[in-house]
C-alpha positions as CSV (number, residue, x, y, z in Angstrom):
1,X,-75.2,66.3,73.5
2,X,-77.2,63.8,70.9
3,X,-74.3,61.9,68.4
4,X,-75.3,60.8,65.1
5,X,-76.5,57.5,64.4
6,X,-73.3,55.7,63.2
7,X,-73.3,55.1,59.4
8,X,-72.0,52.0,59.4
9,X,-72.8,49.9,62.5
10,X,-70.5,47.0,63.3
11,X,-70.4,44.1,65.2
12,X,-67.0,41.6,65.5
13,X,-65.8,41.7,62.4
14,X,-68.4,43.1,60.3
15,X,-70.0,46.2,59.2
16,X,-73.4,47.2,57.3
17,X,-72.4,49.2,54.3
18,X,-75.0,50.3,51.8
19,X,-74.1,49.8,48.2
20,X,-75.0,51.7,45.3
21,X,-78.2,50.9,44.2
22,X,-79.2,51.9,47.4
23,X,-79.0,48.3,49.1
24,X,-78.1,47.7,52.4
25,X,-75.2,44.8,52.4
26,X,-72.9,43.3,55.1
27,X,-68.8,43.9,54.3
28,X,-66.6,41.8,56.2
29,X,-63.9,44.1,58.4
30,X,-61.1,41.4,57.2
31,X,-61.1,40.8,53.7
32,X,-63.6,43.0,52.7
33,X,-65.9,41.0,51.0
34,X,-69.6,42.0,50.8
35,X,-72.4,39.5,51.0
36,X,-74.5,39.6,47.7
37,X,-72.6,42.8,46.6
38,X,-73.9,42.8,43.0
39,X,-77.9,43.4,43.1
40,X,-78.5,43.8,46.7
41,X,-79.2,40.5,49.1
42,X,-82.8,40.2,48.4
43,X,-83.2,39.7,44.8
44,X,-79.9,37.8,44.4
45,X,-81.3,34.9,46.5
46,X,-84.8,35.1,45.4
47,X,-83.6,34.4,41.4
48,X,-80.7,32.3,42.7
49,X,-82.0,30.5,45.3
50,X,-85.5,30.5,45.1
51,X,-87.2,31.4,41.7
52,X,-84.0,28.5,40.1
53,X,-84.5,25.9,42.0
54,X,-88.6,26.3,41.6
55,X,-89.3,26.0,44.9
56,X,-92.4,26.9,45.1
57,X,-93.1,24.0,42.8
58,X,-91.5,21.3,44.9
59,X,-93.3,22.6,48.2
60,X,-96.8,22.5,46.0
61,X,-95.9,18.8,45.5
62,X,-96.8,16.3,48.3
63,X,-94.2,14.7,49.7
64,X,-91.5,14.1,52.7
65,X,-90.1,17.3,54.0
66,X,-88.1,19.2,51.8
67,X,-84.8,20.2,53.1
68,X,-82.7,22.4,52.8
69,X,-78.6,23.0,53.6
70,X,-78.3,26.4,54.1
71,X,-74.5,26.4,54.0
72,X,-73.5,29.9,54.9
73,X,-75.9,31.8,56.8
74,X,-75.0,34.6,57.2
75,X,-77.5,37.5,57.6
76,X,-80.4,35.1,56.8
77,X,-81.3,36.7,53.7
78,X,-81.3,32.7,51.2
79,X,-82.7,31.4,54.3
80,X,-85.1,34.0,54.7
81,X,-86.1,33.9,50.9
82,X,-86.7,30.3,50.7
83,X,-89.3,30.8,54.0
84,X,-91.0,33.5,52.7
85,X,-91.8,31.6,49.8
86,X,-93.2,28.7,51.9
87,X,-95.0,31.2,53.6
88,X,-96.8,32.7,50.6
89,X,-97.9,29.4,49.7
90,X,-100.3,29.3,52.6
91,X,-102.5,26.3,51.4
92,X,-101.2,25.8,48.5
93,X,-98.3,24.5,50.2
94,X,-98.1,20.8,50.8
95,X,-95.0,19.7,52.6
96,X,-93.0,20.9,55.4
97,X,-90.1,23.0,54.6
98,X,-86.8,22.6,56.9
99,X,-84.1,24.6,56.5
100,X,-80.6,23.8,58.1
101,X,-78.3,27.0,57.5
102,X,-74.8,26.4,58.9
103,X,-72.8,29.4,60.8
104,X,-69.9,29.7,62.9
105,X,-71.0,34.3,63.2
106,X,-73.9,35.4,63.8
107,X,-72.9,39.2,64.1
108,X,-74.0,39.0,60.1
109,X,-77.7,38.6,60.9
110,X,-77.7,40.9,64.4
111,X,-76.7,43.7,61.8
112,X,-79.4,42.9,59.4
113,X,-82.3,42.4,62.2
114,X,-80.7,45.6,63.6
115,X,-81.4,47.5,60.6
116,X,-85.1,47.2,59.8
117,X,-85.1,49.4,57.1
118,X,-82.7,48.4,55.5
119,X,-83.0,45.0,55.5
120,X,-87.5,44.8,55.9
121,X,-87.5,41.3,53.8
122,X,-86.1,40.1,57.4
123,X,-89.0,41.6,59.4
124,X,-91.8,39.2,59.4
125,X,-89.3,36.5,60.4
126,X,-87.7,38.7,63.3
127,X,-88.8,36.7,66.0
128,X,-88.0,33.3,64.2
129,X,-84.4,34.7,63.6
130,X,-84.0,36.1,67.1
131,X,-85.4,32.6,68.4
132,X,-83.5,30.4,66.4
133,X,-79.5,32.4,67.0
134,X,-81.2,31.6,71.1
135,X,-82.7,28.4,70.6
136,X,-81.2,26.9,67.8
137,X,-84.3,25.7,66.6
138,X,-86.9,27.7,65.3
139,X,-90.8,26.1,63.8
140,X,-94.0,27.3,62.6
141,X,-97.0,25.5,60.6
142,X,-95.0,23.7,57.5
143,X,-91.6,25.4,58.7
144,X,-88.9,23.9,60.9
145,X,-85.8,26.6,60.7
146,X,-82.5,24.6,62.7
147,X,-78.9,26.1,63.0
148,X,-76.2,24.2,63.5
149,X,-73.9,27.0,65.2
150,X,-69.9,26.5,64.4
151,X,-67.3,24.9,62.1
152,X,-69.2,23.3,59.2
153,X,-66.9,19.8,58.7
154,X,-68.2,18.5,62.2
155,X,-71.6,19.3,61.5
156,X,-71.1,17.5,57.7
157,X,-69.1,14.4,59.9
158,X,-72.5,13.8,61.7
159,X,-76.0,12.9,61.2
160,X,-77.9,15.0,58.6
161,X,-81.5,15.3,57.4
162,X,-81.0,14.4,53.2
163,X,-80.9,17.5,51.8
164,X,-83.0,18.2,48.6
165,X,-81.5,21.2,47.5
166,X,-77.9,23.5,48.7
167,X,-77.7,27.0,49.1
168,X,-73.6,27.1,49.4
169,X,-73.2,30.7,50.1
170,X,-69.7,30.8,52.2
171,X,-67.9,33.8,51.5
172,X,-65.5,33.6,48.4
173,X,-62.5,30.5,47.3
174,X,-60.3,33.8,48.4
175,X,-61.9,34.8,51.2
176,X,-62.8,31.6,52.6
177,X,-60.9,29.4,50.5
178,X,-61.5,26.2,52.9
179,X,-65.0,26.2,52.7
180,X,-64.4,25.5,48.6
181,X,-62.1,22.2,48.9
182,X,-63.0,19.1,47.3
183,X,-63.0,17.3,50.8
184,X,-65.8,19.8,51.9
185,X,-68.1,19.6,49.0
186,X,-67.6,15.8,49.0
187,X,-68.3,15.8,52.7
188,X,-72.1,18.3,51.3
189,X,-72.3,15.5,48.6
190,X,-72.5,12.7,51.2
191,X,-76.1,14.4,52.2
192,X,-77.7,14.9,49.2
193,X,-80.4,12.6,47.5
194,X,-79.4,9.8,45.4
195,X,-83.1,9.1,44.3
196,X,-85.7,10.9,42.7
197,X,-85.2,13.8,41.2
198,X,-81.7,13.5,43.5
199,X,-80.5,17.0,44.7
200,X,-79.5,20.7,43.8
201,X,-76.5,22.6,45.2
202,X,-76.8,26.4,43.9
203,X,-74.2,28.6,44.4
204,X,-72.8,32.2,43.2
205,X,-69.8,31.5,41.9
206,X,-68.7,30.2,38.2
207,X,-65.0,30.0,38.4
208,X,-63.9,27.4,36.4
209,X,-61.9,25.9,39.8
210,X,-65.4,26.1,41.6
211,X,-66.7,23.5,39.0
212,X,-63.3,21.2,38.8
213,X,-63.7,21.4,42.2
214,X,-67.6,20.0,42.6
215,X,-66.9,17.7,39.2
216,X,-64.2,15.8,41.9
217,X,-66.2,16.0,44.9
218,X,-69.0,13.4,42.8
219,X,-71.3,16.4,41.3
220,X,-72.0,16.6,38.1
221,X,-72.1,20.3,36.9
222,X,-74.0,22.6,34.6
223,X,-74.1,26.7,34.4
224,X,-76.7,28.6,36.5
225,X,-78.6,32.1,36.3
226,X,-77.0,35.5,35.9
227,X,-77.6,37.8,38.9
228,X,-76.8,41.3,38.1
229,X,-73.0,41.8,37.0
230,X,-72.4,37.7,37.1
231,X,-72.8,36.6,33.9
232,X,-73.4,32.9,35.1
233,X,-73.2,31.4,38.8
234,X,-73.2,27.7,38.8
235,X,-75.6,24.7,39.4
236,X,-74.6,21.4,41.3
237,X,-76.6,17.7,40.9
238,X,-76.6,14.2,41.7
239,X,-78.1,14.0,38.4
240,X,-77.3,15.4,35.3
241,X,-80.6,14.8,33.7
242,X,-81.5,17.8,36.2
243,X,-79.5,20.5,35.3
244,X,-80.9,22.8,32.7
245,X,-77.6,23.7,31.5
246,X,-75.1,21.2,32.1
247,X,-71.3,21.2,31.1
248,X,-70.5,19.6,28.0
249,X,-67.7,19.4,25.5
250,X,-67.4,23.4,24.6
251,X,-66.5,23.4,28.3
252,X,-64.1,20.7,28.9
253,X,-62.3,21.8,25.9
254,X,-61.4,25.4,27.1
255,X,-60.9,23.9,31.0
256,X,-58.3,21.5,28.9
257,X,-56.5,25.5,27.9
258,X,-57.4,27.1,30.7
259,X,-54.7,28.0,32.9
260,X,-57.1,28.2,36.1
261,X,-57.3,24.3,35.6
262,X,-56.7,23.3,39.1
263,X,-59.4,22.4,42.0
264,X,-59.9,24.8,44.9
265,X,-56.6,24.0,47.0
266,X,-55.3,21.6,45.1
267,X,-52.6,21.4,42.5
268,X,-53.5,20.0,38.7
269,X,-51.9,16.3,39.3
270,X,-52.2,13.3,36.5
271,X,-54.1,11.9,38.8
272,X,-56.8,15.0,39.1
273,X,-56.8,15.5,35.4
274,X,-57.7,11.9,34.6
275,X,-60.4,12.1,37.3
276,X,-62.0,14.6,35.2
277,X,-61.7,13.5,32.3
278,X,-63.1,10.3,33.6
279,X,-66.0,12.1,35.2
280,X,-69.3,10.4,33.5
281,X,-70.8,14.5,33.5
282,X,-69.2,14.0,29.6
283,X,-70.2,10.1,28.8
284,X,-73.7,11.5,27.7
285,X,-72.5,15.3,26.7
286,X,-74.3,16.9,23.9
287,X,-74.5,20.8,23.1
């Protein structure tokens, strides 16, 4: 007697689901949050993490390895989008791409790899992902992909290659609050580049507390591209001039009147308020 294939395959705390637009995605069984819920994982990864960062242009420029800190590997969509970009350049790629992925649970990646039809963009890197999960590293011409498994904080407290880009993509502050605190984002900031064009941090959250926390952690902050149902995302930078749409006096005035003025995981104290107001973001801000 044959049985029908499982509609929503599960692995540990995760399951595969089908979005309204037909795209497949991964959902957490506990808090119910879906990875890349708006337009599907691949389109969001390309727009937010590859195209916005002008990754192809960066890889065409000769130089030392370009390092991405991929905070929240998940089903590897963002990492594979970066790897796909590098591979598509062929001889135009002039520098090594190194992706360092942080992840506490590999179940989403196992689920996505098992659904070739639902996640076709992963298939060219199927062997790479399996090697990564087994050995913690995979290398090919022009590409190195490393996995740091477990709680991200001890890894962020250790030695890491300096990041040119940070893909900050944990579950949301409501579902994964410990990853969005000033303490964690300040750790991320310590591994960012100060020289040259600096480092960009890209994230899907445009919430006021997210932007406040990034400011407190030492980033300059700007509005990022729209993805699907999200009107804006957020970009953090170590250099204000790297931002295409930096937050300015208009945002600051709205923040002063907002009911969500505190950073993630903290209260709005006089000291916090003073630190936000004294941030160098506003010294040369103009709109």
